[in-house]
C-alpha positions as CSV (number, residue, x, y, z in Angstrom):
1,M,-0.5,29.1,6.7
2,P,-3.4,28.1,9.0
3,S,-2.9,28.1,13.0
4,S,-2.0,24.7,14.5
5,T,-5.5,24.4,15.8
6,A,-6.9,23.9,12.4
7,S,-8.0,20.4,11.2
8,S,-5.5,18.0,10.5
9,T,-7.4,16.4,7.7
10,P,-8.9,18.7,5.2
11,P,-12.3,20.2,6.2
12,A,-15.1,20.8,3.5
13,A,-13.8,23.1,1.0
14,S,-14.8,27.0,1.1
15,S,-13.7,30.1,-0.4
16,S,-11.6,30.7,2.7
17,I,-9.9,27.5,3.1
18,P,-7.5,26.3,0.5
19,T,-7.9,22.8,-0.9
20,D,-5.1,20.5,-1.3
21,I,-4.8,21.1,-4.9
22,D,-4.5,24.8,-4.1
23,I,-2.0,24.2,-1.8
24,A,0.0,22.1,-4.1
25,Q,-0.3,24.5,-7.0
26,A,1.1,27.3,-5.0
27,A,4.0,25.2,-3.7
28,S,7.7,26.5,-4.5
29,M,9.4,23.6,-5.9
30,Q,12.9,22.9,-6.4
31,R,14.0,21.4,-9.7
32,V,14.8,17.6,-9.2
33,S,18.3,17.8,-10.3
34,T,19.0,20.3,-7.7
35,L,16.9,18.3,-4.9
36,A,19.1,15.2,-5.8
37,R,22.3,16.9,-5.6
38,E,22.1,19.1,-2.7
39,R,20.0,16.8,-0.4
40,L,21.1,13.5,-1.6
41,G,24.4,13.8,-3.4
42,I,23.2,12.3,-6.4
43,A,24.9,13.8,-9.6
44,D,22.9,14.6,-12.6
45,E,24.0,11.8,-14.8
46,H,22.6,9.3,-12.4
47,L,18.9,11.0,-13.1
48,E,16.6,10.6,-15.9
49,P,14.3,13.5,-15.4
50,Y,10.5,13.6,-16.3
51,G,10.2,17.3,-16.7
52,H,11.7,19.7,-14.3
53,Y,10.2,18.2,-10.9
54,K,10.4,14.4,-11.0
55,A,13.0,12.1,-12.2
56,K,14.1,8.3,-12.0
57,L,17.4,7.2,-10.5
58,S,19.4,5.2,-12.7
59,L,19.7,1.4,-12.1
60,D,23.4,1.5,-12.2
61,F,23.5,4.3,-9.5
62,V,21.1,2.1,-7.4
63,D,23.4,-0.7,-7.7
64,S,26.4,1.4,-6.7
65,L,24.8,1.8,-3.2
66,T,25.3,-1.6,-2.1
67,D,28.2,-1.1,0.2
68,R,26.8,2.0,2.1
69,P,25.6,1.5,5.5
70,D,21.7,1.4,6.3
71,G,19.7,4.3,7.8
72,K,16.8,3.6,10.4
73,L,13.5,2.6,8.8
74,I,10.4,3.8,10.2
75,L,6.9,2.2,9.4
76,V,3.7,4.3,9.7
77,T,0.6,2.5,10.0
78,A,-2.9,3.1,11.2
79,I,-6.2,2.0,12.8
80,S,-8.9,0.5,10.8
81,P,-9.9,3.1,8.3
82,T,-13.2,5.0,8.3
83,P,-15.1,7.7,6.3
84,A,-13.8,10.2,8.9
85,G,-10.2,9.7,7.7
86,E,-7.1,9.0,9.7
87,G,-4.5,10.7,7.5
88,K,-1.6,8.0,7.4
89,T,0.1,9.2,4.2
90,T,-0.1,12.8,5.4
91,T,1.5,11.7,8.6
92,V,4.5,9.9,6.6
93,I,5.1,13.2,4.9
94,G,4.8,15.3,8.1
95,L,7.1,13.1,9.9
96,G,9.5,13.0,7.2
97,D,9.5,16.8,6.9
98,A,9.6,17.0,10.8
99,L,12.7,14.9,11.0
100,N,14.4,17.1,8.6
101,C,13.3,20.0,10.7
102,I,15.0,18.8,13.8
103,G,18.4,18.3,11.8
104,K,17.9,14.6,10.6
105,K,18.8,13.5,7.0
106,A,15.3,11.9,6.4
107,V,13.6,10.4,3.3
108,M,10.2,9.2,2.6
109,C,9.1,6.3,0.6
110,L,5.5,5.9,-0.8
111,R,3.4,4.0,-2.9
112,E,2.1,5.4,-6.3
113,P,-1.6,6.2,-6.5
114,S,-3.9,4.1,-8.7
115,L,-6.2,6.0,-10.9
116,G,-9.2,3.8,-9.6
117,P,-9.5,5.6,-6.2
118,V,-8.5,8.8,-7.7
119,F,-11.3,8.8,-9.8
120,G,-13.6,6.8,-7.5
121,M,-14.0,7.7,-3.7
122,K,-10.8,7.0,-1.7
123,G,-8.9,9.9,-3.1
124,G,-5.0,10.0,-4.0
125,A,-1.9,9.1,-2.3
126,A,0.1,12.5,-2.0
127,G,-0.8,13.5,1.4
128,G,-3.0,16.7,2.3
129,G,-2.9,20.3,3.5
130,Y,0.6,21.3,4.2
131,A,2.2,17.9,4.3
132,Q,2.0,16.9,0.7
133,V,4.2,15.4,-2.1
134,V,4.4,17.5,-5.5
135,P,3.9,17.8,-8.2
136,M,0.5,16.5,-6.9
137,E,-1.4,16.5,-10.2
138,D,1.3,14.4,-11.9
139,I,1.8,12.0,-9.0
140,N,-1.9,11.3,-8.7
141,L,-2.4,10.9,-12.4
142,H,-0.1,9.4,-15.0
143,F,3.0,10.1,-13.1
144,T,6.1,8.6,-14.8
145,G,4.1,5.7,-16.5
146,D,5.0,2.9,-14.3
147,F,1.6,1.4,-13.8
148,S,1.1,1.5,-17.7
149,A,4.2,-0.4,-18.0
150,I,3.0,-2.9,-15.5
151,A,-0.4,-3.3,-17.2
152,L,1.2,-3.7,-20.5
153,A,3.7,-6.4,-19.1
154,N,0.5,-8.2,-17.6
155,N,-1.7,-8.0,-20.8
156,L,1.2,-9.1,-23.0
157,L,1.5,-12.1,-20.9
158,A,-2.3,-12.7,-21.5
159,A,-2.1,-12.0,-25.3
160,L,0.8,-14.6,-25.6
161,L,-1.0,-17.2,-23.7
162,D,-4.2,-17.1,-25.9
163,N,-2.1,-16.6,-28.8
164,H,-0.2,-19.9,-28.2
165,I,-3.6,-21.6,-27.6
166,H,-4.8,-20.3,-31.1
167,H,-1.6,-21.3,-32.7
168,G,-1.9,-25.3,-31.8
169,N,-1.4,-25.2,-28.2
170,A,1.8,-27.1,-28.0
171,L,2.0,-27.0,-24.2
172,G,-1.4,-28.7,-23.8
173,I,-3.1,-25.9,-21.9
174,D,-6.5,-26.6,-20.7
175,V,-8.5,-23.5,-21.4
176,R,-10.7,-24.3,-18.4
177,R,-7.7,-24.1,-16.1
178,I,-6.5,-20.8,-17.1
179,T,-5.8,-18.4,-14.1
180,W,-4.2,-15.5,-15.6
181,K,-6.4,-12.2,-16.0
182,R,-5.9,-9.1,-17.7
183,V,-5.8,-5.8,-15.9
184,M,-6.3,-2.0,-16.1
185,N,-5.8,0.8,-13.9
186,M,-9.2,1.7,-13.3
187,N,-12.6,0.7,-11.2
188,D,-14.7,-0.9,-13.9
189,R,-17.1,-3.7,-12.4
190,A,-18.3,-4.6,-15.6
191,L,-15.0,-6.2,-16.5
192,R,-14.9,-8.6,-13.6
193,D,-16.2,-11.5,-15.5
194,I,-16.4,-11.6,-19.3
195,V,-16.2,-13.8,-22.2
196,V,-13.2,-13.4,-24.6
197,S,-12.4,-14.5,-28.3
198,L,-15.9,-14.3,-29.6
199,G,-16.4,-13.9,-33.4
200,G,-15.3,-17.0,-35.0
201,P,-12.0,-19.3,-35.5
202,L,-9.8,-16.2,-36.3
203,N,-10.4,-14.7,-32.8
204,G,-9.1,-17.9,-30.8
205,Y,-11.1,-20.1,-28.6
206,P,-14.1,-18.5,-26.7
207,R,-13.7,-18.8,-22.7
208,E,-14.5,-17.1,-19.5
209,D,-12.1,-14.4,-18.5
210,G,-11.8,-11.3,-16.5
211,F,-10.1,-8.2,-15.3
212,D,-8.4,-7.1,-12.2
213,I,-7.2,-3.7,-11.2
214,V,-3.5,-3.3,-12.1
215,V,-2.6,-2.8,-8.2
216,A,-4.0,-6.5,-7.8
217,S,-1.9,-7.9,-10.6
218,E,1.0,-10.5,-9.7
219,V,3.3,-8.3,-12.0
220,M,2.8,-5.3,-9.7
221,A,3.5,-7.6,-6.6
222,I,6.8,-8.9,-8.4
223,F,7.7,-5.4,-9.3
224,C,7.5,-4.2,-5.7
225,L,9.6,-7.2,-4.2
226,A,12.1,-7.9,-6.8
227,R,15.6,-6.6,-5.7
228,S,17.3,-6.3,-9.0
229,V,16.5,-6.6,-12.7
230,D,17.8,-10.0,-12.8
231,D,15.5,-11.0,-9.9
232,L,12.6,-9.3,-11.6
233,K,13.1,-11.4,-14.9
234,E,13.4,-14.6,-12.7
235,R,10.1,-14.0,-10.7
236,L,8.1,-13.0,-13.9
237,G,9.4,-16.4,-15.5
238,N,7.9,-18.1,-12.6
239,I,4.6,-16.8,-12.7
240,V,2.0,-19.6,-13.3
241,V,-0.6,-18.6,-15.9
242,A,-2.5,-22.0,-16.5
243,Y,-2.5,-25.7,-16.0
244,T,-2.6,-28.7,-18.6
245,R,-5.2,-31.3,-18.7
246,E,-2.7,-33.3,-16.6
247,Q,-3.0,-30.4,-14.1
248,K,0.7,-29.5,-14.5
249,P,1.7,-25.6,-14.2
250,V,2.3,-23.5,-17.1
251,T,4.6,-20.6,-16.5
252,A,5.5,-17.4,-18.5
253,R,8.8,-18.9,-19.0
254,D,7.1,-21.8,-20.7
255,L,5.4,-19.1,-23.1
256,Q,9.0,-17.3,-23.7
257,A,7.3,-14.2,-22.2
258,H,9.4,-13.1,-19.4
259,G,12.1,-11.4,-21.3
260,A,9.9,-9.1,-23.3
261,M,7.8,-8.5,-20.0
262,T,11.1,-7.4,-18.4
263,V,11.9,-5.0,-21.2
264,L,8.4,-3.3,-20.7
265,L,9.1,-2.9,-17.1
266,Y,13.1,-2.1,-17.0
267,K,12.6,1.9,-17.3
268,A,9.7,1.8,-14.8
269,F,11.7,-0.3,-12.3
270,A,14.0,2.6,-11.5
271,P,12.9,4.4,-8.4
272,N,11.0,7.6,-8.8
273,L,12.2,11.0,-7.0
274,V,10.0,14.0,-6.1
275,Q,9.7,16.1,-3.0
276,T,7.5,17.4,-0.1
277,L,6.1,20.9,0.0
278,E,9.2,21.7,2.3
279,N,11.5,20.5,-0.6
280,N,12.5,17.3,1.2
281,P,13.2,14.1,-1.2
282,V,10.5,11.3,-1.5
283,F,10.7,8.2,-3.4
284,I,7.3,7.2,-4.7
285,H,7.4,3.7,-6.5
286,G,5.0,0.9,-7.1
287,G,1.7,0.7,-5.3
288,P,-0.1,-2.6,-4.5
289,F,-3.2,-2.3,-2.5
290,A,-3.1,-3.8,1.0
291,N,-6.7,-5.2,1.0
292,I,-6.1,-7.4,-2.0
293,A,-2.2,-7.6,-2.5
294,H,0.7,-6.7,0.0
295,G,0.3,-3.0,0.3
296,C,3.9,-1.7,0.2
297,N,6.2,0.4,-1.9
298,S,8.8,-1.4,-3.9
299,V,11.9,-2.9,-2.3
300,I,14.3,-1.5,-4.4
301,A,13.0,2.2,-3.5
302,T,13.1,1.4,0.1
303,R,16.6,-0.1,0.0
304,S,18.0,2.8,-2.2
305,A,16.5,5.4,0.4
306,L,18.2,3.4,3.3
307,K,21.6,4.1,1.8
308,L,20.9,7.6,1.0
309,A,19.4,8.9,4.5
310,D,19.9,8.4,8.2
311,Y,16.0,7.9,8.5
312,V,13.6,6.5,6.1
313,V,9.8,6.9,6.7
314,T,7.6,4.4,4.9
315,E,3.9,3.2,5.0
316,A,1.8,0.2,4.7
317,G,-1.6,0.5,3.2
318,F,-4.8,0.4,5.5
319,G,-4.6,-0.6,9.0
320,A,-2.0,-2.5,10.9
321,D,-4.1,-5.8,10.5
322,L,-3.6,-5.8,6.8
323,G,-0.9,-3.4,5.7
324,A,1.6,-3.9,8.6
325,E,1.2,-7.5,8.7
326,K,2.1,-8.1,5.2
327,F,4.7,-5.6,5.5
328,V,6.4,-7.7,8.1
329,N,5.5,-11.1,7.0
330,I,5.9,-10.5,3.1
331,K,8.0,-7.5,2.4
332,C,10.5,-7.6,5.5
333,R,10.6,-11.5,5.3
334,K,11.4,-11.4,1.7
335,S,13.9,-8.4,1.6
336,G,15.7,-8.8,5.0
337,L,14.4,-5.1,6.0
338,Q,14.1,-4.3,9.7
339,P,12.0,-1.6,10.8
340,S,13.5,0.2,13.9
341,A,10.2,2.0,14.9
342,C,6.5,2.0,14.1
343,V,3.9,5.0,14.1
344,V,0.2,4.0,14.5
345,V,-2.0,6.9,13.2
346,A,-5.4,7.6,14.6
347,T,-8.0,10.5,14.8
348,L,-10.3,11.0,17.6
349,R,-13.0,11.5,15.2
350,A,-12.5,8.0,13.6
351,L,-12.1,6.7,17.1
352,K,-15.5,7.8,17.8
353,Y,-16.9,6.4,14.6
354,Q,-15.3,3.0,15.6
355,G,-17.3,3.4,18.9
356,G,-20.7,3.7,17.1
357,A,-21.2,7.3,16.7
358,E,-22.7,8.5,13.3
359,L,-20.5,10.4,10.9
360,K,-22.5,13.7,11.0
361,T,-21.9,13.8,15.0
362,I,-18.3,12.9,15.3
363,T,-17.1,16.5,15.7
364,A,-19.1,16.7,18.9
365,E,-17.7,15.4,22.2
366,D,-18.7,12.0,22.7
367,L,-16.6,10.2,25.6
368,G,-18.8,7.1,25.4
369,A,-18.3,6.5,21.6
370,L,-14.6,7.2,22.2
371,E,-14.1,4.7,24.9
372,K,-15.9,2.0,22.9
373,G,-13.8,3.0,19.8
374,L,-10.4,3.2,21.6
375,V,-10.4,-0.8,21.4
376,N,-9.6,-0.6,17.8
377,L,-6.6,1.5,18.4
378,E,-5.7,-0.6,21.4
379,R,-6.0,-4.0,19.4
380,H,-3.7,-2.5,16.4
381,V,-1.0,-1.2,19.1
382,D,-1.0,-4.6,20.6
383,N,-0.5,-6.2,17.2
384,V,2.3,-3.9,16.4
385,H,4.1,-4.1,19.7
386,R,3.3,-7.7,20.9
387,V,2.8,-9.8,17.6
388,Y,5.3,-7.8,15.1
389,G,7.7,-7.0,17.9
390,M,8.0,-3.4,16.9
391,P,8.3,-0.4,19.3
392,C,5.6,2.2,18.5
393,V,4.2,5.4,19.3
394,V,0.8,6.5,18.6
395,A,0.2,9.7,16.5
396,I,-3.0,11.5,16.8
397,N,-4.0,13.9,13.9
398,H,-5.3,16.8,15.8
399,F,-8.6,18.6,15.1
400,N,-9.9,21.8,16.3
401,T,-13.1,19.8,17.5
402,D,-11.0,17.4,19.7
403,T,-11.8,18.4,23.3
404,P,-9.4,18.3,26.3
405,A,-11.5,15.5,28.0
406,E,-11.2,13.3,24.9
407,I,-7.7,13.7,24.6
408,T,-7.2,13.0,28.3
409,L,-9.2,9.7,28.0
410,L,-7.2,8.7,25.0
411,M,-3.9,9.3,26.8
412,A,-4.9,7.4,29.9
413,R,-6.0,4.3,28.0
414,M,-2.7,4.3,26.1
415,A,-0.7,4.8,29.3
416,E,-2.3,1.5,30.5
417,L,-0.5,-0.1,27.6
418,G,2.8,1.9,28.1
419,V,2.5,3.6,24.6
420,R,3.5,7.2,24.3
421,V,0.7,9.5,22.5
422,V,1.8,12.5,20.5
423,L,-0.6,15.0,19.0
424,T,0.3,16.2,15.7
425,T,-0.8,19.3,13.6
426,H,1.3,18.6,10.3
427,W,-1.8,19.1,8.0
428,A,-1.9,22.8,9.1
429,D,1.5,23.2,10.0
430,G,3.8,21.0,7.8
431,G,6.8,19.4,9.4
432,Q,6.9,22.0,12.3
433,G,3.5,20.4,13.5
434,A,5.1,17.1,13.9
435,T,8.5,17.8,15.6
436,E,7.4,16.2,18.9
437,L,6.6,13.0,17.0
438,A,9.8,13.1,15.2
439,H,11.9,13.2,18.6
440,A,9.7,10.4,19.8
441,V,10.6,8.3,16.7
442,V,14.3,9.1,17.1
443,E,14.1,8.0,20.8
444,L,12.4,4.7,19.7
445,C,15.0,4.0,17.0
446,E,17.7,3.8,19.7
447,Q,15.8,1.2,21.6
448,E,16.6,-2.4,20.9
449,S,13.8,-4.2,18.6
450,A,13.4,-7.7,17.4
451,L,11.0,-8.1,14.4
452,Q,8.7,-11.2,14.9
453,W,6.9,-13.1,12.2
454,V,3.4,-14.1,12.8
455,Y,4.3,-17.8,11.3
456,S,7.3,-19.5,10.2
457,D,8.3,-20.4,6.7
458,S,7.9,-24.3,7.8
459,D,4.3,-23.9,9.0
460,T,1.6,-25.4,6.3
461,L,-0.3,-22.7,4.3
462,W,-3.4,-23.7,6.5
463,D,-1.5,-23.1,9.8
464,K,-0.3,-19.6,8.3
465,V,-3.8,-18.2,7.8
466,N,-5.0,-19.6,10.8
467,K,-2.3,-17.9,12.8
468,I,-2.9,-14.7,11.1
469,A,-6.7,-15.2,11.8
470,T,-6.3,-15.9,15.4
471,S,-3.4,-13.8,16.5
472,V,-3.9,-10.8,14.3
473,Y,-7.7,-10.7,13.5
474,R,-8.7,-12.5,16.9
475,A,-11.0,-14.6,14.9
476,A,-12.2,-18.0,16.5
477,T,-11.8,-20.2,13.5
478,V,-10.9,-20.4,9.7
479,T,-13.2,-21.9,7.3
480,A,-13.2,-23.0,3.6
481,S,-15.2,-25.0,1.1
482,A,-14.1,-28.6,0.3
483,K,-12.9,-27.3,-3.0
484,V,-10.7,-24.4,-1.6
485,R,-9.5,-26.8,1.2
486,K,-8.3,-29.1,-1.7
487,Q,-6.6,-26.4,-3.5
488,I,-4.7,-25.3,-0.4
489,E,-3.6,-29.0,0.2
490,Q,-2.5,-29.2,-3.4
491,L,-0.4,-26.1,-3.4
492,Q,1.1,-27.6,-0.4
493,L,1.7,-30.7,-2.2
494,E,3.3,-29.0,-5.1
495,G,6.0,-27.4,-3.0
496,Y,4.5,-23.9,-2.4
497,G,3.9,-24.4,1.3
498,H,6.8,-22.3,2.4
499,Y,5.4,-19.2,0.7
500,P,4.0,-16.5,2.7
501,V,0.2,-16.1,2.7
502,C,-1.5,-12.7,1.6
503,V,-5.0,-12.3,3.1
504,A,-7.3,-10.3,0.6
505,K,-10.1,-8.9,2.8
506,T,-12.0,-5.9,3.8
507,P,-9.7,-3.1,5.3
508,Y,-12.7,-1.7,7.4
509,S,-12.9,-4.4,9.9
510,F,-10.7,-7.1,11.7
511,S,-13.4,-9.4,10.5
512,T,-14.6,-10.0,6.9
513,N,-17.8,-7.9,7.7
514,A,-17.0,-4.3,6.9
515,Q,-19.9,-3.3,9.1
516,L,-18.2,-4.8,12.3
517,L,-16.2,-2.0,13.9
518,G,-14.2,-1.6,17.0
519,A,-12.2,-4.7,17.9
520,P,-14.5,-7.8,17.3
521,E,-13.4,-11.3,18.4
522,G,-14.6,-14.7,18.0
523,H,-15.8,-14.4,14.4
524,T,-15.2,-16.8,11.6
525,L,-12.6,-16.0,8.5
526,D,-14.0,-17.7,5.4
527,I,-11.5,-18.4,2.6
528,R,-13.6,-18.3,-0.7
529,E,-10.9,-18.5,-3.2
530,V,-7.2,-19.3,-3.3
531,R,-4.6,-17.7,-5.9
532,L,-1.1,-18.7,-6.4
533,A,1.5,-16.0,-6.9
534,A,4.6,-18.1,-7.8
535,G,6.4,-15.1,-9.1
536,A,5.8,-12.9,-6.2
537,E,6.1,-15.8,-4.0
538,F,3.1,-15.9,-1.9
539,V,-0.3,-17.4,-1.6
540,V,-3.3,-15.1,-1.9
541,M,-6.3,-16.1,0.5
542,V,-9.5,-14.3,-0.7
543,C,-11.7,-13.7,2.1
544,G,-15.2,-12.7,2.4
545,D,-17.0,-10.6,-0.6
546,I,-13.5,-8.5,-1.3
547,M,-13.3,-7.7,-5.0
548,T,-9.8,-7.6,-6.8
549,M,-11.6,-5.1,-9.4
550,P,-13.4,-2.5,-7.4
551,G,-16.4,-0.6,-8.9
552,L,-17.1,3.0,-8.8
553,P,-19.4,4.7,-6.3
554,K,-22.7,6.4,-7.1
555,Q,-21.0,9.7,-7.2
556,P,-17.4,9.2,-8.3
557,A,-14.8,11.7,-7.7
558,A,-14.4,12.2,-11.5
559,H,-17.6,14.0,-11.5
560,K,-15.8,17.0,-9.9
561,I,-12.2,16.8,-11.8
562,D,-12.1,19.1,-14.8
563,L,-9.5,21.3,-16.9
564,V,-10.2,25.0,-16.4
565,D,-8.2,27.4,-18.3
566,G,-5.4,24.9,-18.6
567,R,-5.4,24.0,-14.8
568,V,-6.6,21.0,-13.3
569,V,-9.3,21.4,-10.7
570,G,-11.4,19.3,-8.4
571,L,-8.6,16.9,-7.8
572,F,-9.1,16.9,-3.9
């Protein structure tokens, strides 16, 4: 294993430095039945194995956990992401391993990766270095088929909708007011805006349509927020797919689709159990993106983990302005979850990038850029502690290029906020590289905390997005076209005003301008589109140029992925 001064995020691959997939393929894994029995006390009959190293918990077993006490929930979030990398998922895994190293019974809860980023540019979601979840290839590719089930349920509803219109349209659906889109689990910009039903009367009525990526589907959001199968079915039935000519909503229940959708999702709804490189248990289940959805793993997996462990480490997507805000105001509000502590992850390299340093120079000492970039970390820490009400610690993924002067500057600035900073080396050293962080988190969990909402249920939808914009993003104002304002007002009148709001915007800045780094203030949040998610029970406010169907980059990661002698190569 590399020394603790090695980079906490994988450096460029070379013949002497193992890649993530090299490390994962060399792992010594326990059979999942042994892991479940010895670490969690789960008997074989409560598992549905998918091979030797991954399995689903039976829903009957999940239901039997209800009366057990809850462990402590720890949220891991981060600064605004940069090309330099922060290592949030890697920190979740390293911290979970570290808690087990110091004698605590800990389980990790993560989101499932989407094939869009896997074959695109962001990469997978199984950690890195010696803080990984395995089997890494399976997790980053098809896994247990959950995303396929979600896509099928979504697209079944789309097919039933068009079929209803084709066979007489008894509900009087206005084909100009269909809101339900099809989805696929891949970045494909060509499918964002399309025309369907061409080819004559037998193929239906031609109309404009489009695809979203699976992680943006309302079915994904419902899947991750539902607390039981009955709740899942009820929420699916509440999905609004279109409006009549009288502008009355048409739901999946009206189309008699929710029963069959539940059948498609039933097996997938059971949480997935896998393990870290150190053979510690991990639940990976569900995976909405935080920039276009609410960005958290499933409620059912998190609640199950809390019944089975003393400490549960989970993450929220992207920075604390997006993922943590939605974790608090959507997931916690809807589920009753109460985090006991929060970890904010950063790297000195990423902070220098936030301060204006070029990517090619971020390994060199640059106190000026670091000082400018630290405002991003300070803003996120302030939001976590003051706005969300969670006690927090800052975890710095340590690189061998970090200098003593840079570390001293960071420590001094955080000390002014009364926040502890811990340097971690879990990428290189696994759980042993994050034991100081584990002790710090255990101490935080013993403190009193009171989770705070950014807005109340009784606030109007417009007031809710204004409070997020001004208190979390530090925007000066929120704007929207007359058409969008009218849509928001109409949703308020129709009885959806008590729902949380889910802001879809760039993750790379507090503003809607991805190039505006650091901690900008006084900017404008412009809402260009509003989407009702009646089944998920939130209203999506689409801001800036954010896309719910991403595209692939000029050099997608797929170009490097291959199968050589029966072995996957190039997968990170």
